[in-house]
N, C-alpha and C positions, 0 to 999 in steps of 0.2 A: 506492495499502500503504499505510494508513494506523498508528498506533500499533496498533491496537488488533489489528489483522488479523498484522501483526510477534507483537504478544507469543500471537497463535493459533498460528505458526508455528511458536517460540521451541518452544509446551507441547506443541509437536505430532512434536517433532523434527525440523522440518522444513528449519530456515535454523538456525546457529549463532549464540553471545553477540556472535564475531567478524563474523557477518555482518552480523546483527538493529544494529549497531554500523554498519557503512559506511552502512547502508540510515539510520539516521537523520543520519550524517553529511550524506547527499546529499541530504537531507529538507529538511533546514537550511541546507545553504546553498542548498537551490532555491530558499526562501522568502526568503533575503536577499541574495538578485543580483539582483532585481526591481531592489532599491531600494539601492546602495549606500548613498550617505549616511547608510542606516538607521542610528540611537540604535546604537552600542553595547551601552548598554544593559538596550533590547530584543533585542536579539543577545541578549548571556548571558540573559536570561531565555527568552531561545526552547530553547537546550538547556541550561538549566536544567529548561522543563518538560519535556520529551521526557526526558532518564536520570535522572529524579526519575521520571514513569511507570513505566517499566520497569527501573528498575533491582529483583535478586532479593531482595536487602536488603530490599523494603516487603513479598513477596508471605509470606502466608505468616503465625505466629505468632511475635515475637521474644521469648515463654520458649523455646520448643523450641529457637532458635543458643543461649540463655545453657542452655540446662539441659544439654544435648549438644556445647555447646564447639565450635562450627560457626556457619559467616558467614550461610549460607542454611538456609533452612526446611524441607532435601526431604533427600532419603536413599538413596542407591543399595545395595545385594543382596538378601535371600542368594547365595537359590537352592540345588545342591546337592551338595556336595561340591566346592567348589570354582569352579559354573562360573563367582561372582563371586569373583572369583580374588586373589592377594597383591597384584600391579598393580597391577589397579584400584583396592585398597581403601590402598597404598599412597601411588598415584596424588592419587588423592582427598586422604585424610589429608594431603599437604603441602598442596593447596590450602586449607584446613582448613571440609573439607566432608566426612559423613560418608560415611559404606559398613557395610557388615560382610559381611563376610567366609563365603563360605559352607562354614560346617564340621560341616555337617548329611550326614552319612552316614560319616566318618572315625574311625578307631579312635585315641586317645590317644595316641600316637604321633607314627603325622602328624599328626593334627590338632597337638600336641604342636611338633616342627618349623615347622608352618607361626606359630603363634604365635610363637616367637623370630623366622624372617625380619619379618614382618612391626612388631615389635615392635622392630625393629635396626636396622629404614630410617627409623619415624617417628621414633622418640626420643620422648621426653619431653611432655604436651599436649599434642600433638596428636587428633583425633575417628577415634574406628576403629572397631570394635564382632564379636563371634560373635556365630553363629546358634543359641540350643537348641534343640532342635528334640520336639514333647514321641515319650517311647517309651514309651505306655499298655505293651505285649507285652513291653519288659526296663529296666524302671526302677534296670539293673546301669550299660549305658550313657544314664545321662538321670542320675544320679551322678555318673559317674566326670565325662564331660563337665562340671559344674559344676564337683568336686572343678580339676577342669586352670584353667574361669577363673574362678576363686577364687586359688587360688595365683601365679596371671599378671595378677590384677588387673586385668584386663577392666574399660574403663570403662565400657563399654554392653555389657546381651545384646541382642536379637532374638530374644521367646520366639514359634515361631510353630506351628501347626499345635496349640496344646492347647486342648480342649474341657471341660476339668477343672484346677483350679491347685494341682499334685504337689505335694507332699514337696520333690524336691528344686529345684525355682520357688521353695520361699520359705527353701529351703537360702541357694541364690545372693542375692536378696537381706538380706538379713539378715548374712552370718555376715561378711559385712566394712561396719563401721562404726565411726561416732569421739560418741565423748558432748559435746555439750554444754548448758555451765547443767542439765542434769540429765534432760536431751532427746537420745533417737538418730537418729542423720541415720545415710543410708543413703550407701552411698560410688557402691556398684554401680547404675547407672540400670539400669530393664528399659524396651523397647520392647514393647509387648506385642502381639501380635495379633486377637484377639477373636475365631474365626468366625465366634459367637449370642451372641446379643440379652443372656443372662442371664452371662451371664461379662464385659459391664462393668462392674459392679458387685464381683467378686470380682478386676476387676483392676484396680479405681482403690481399694479398702486396699489389692492387694501393692505397689503403685505410687507411691502417697504417700513423702514423701522423711525425712518424722515422724512415729518408732514414738512 
């Protein structure tokens, strides 16, 4: 099993990170046991080559890691009515990985309790977010969720199932902001899922950090 096979197995979920590390450790041991007198410097270089090649920090954009305050350029969630659960969001947040609670489908009172539980468990500075799902049939429900997210300073919002940029979506982006040197900086990060191509430019303007 070469390094590419290991990477593919990781991506497909066939092996865990711990299993990949054990396989790599075995490859390194096998490569170095042929000649026990091999130079230590060469052994260290071999270990570095394998670890750097499969280091998740190197996969994806470092801008993603900086913007969303997470150690890897991946996120999990969010699905519907807690399918992406409190436990998942808390566990990933404590590991400095981004995930979104499955907040779609909850009423304001139910959702507020979930937000409180997650924030209480994670504290300040850990990555997590909530899902904001488009509701063209009932914009009141959409704005109720947005107001809840703004009130509790949710750091990242996943905008899902949008076919157009709505007023509640704009509101949640610009409601919480700071001003530095006469420039307005949005403090709420939006991660937009654009299902149709024409939305990309709209989302791009909405996702700008400086307005």
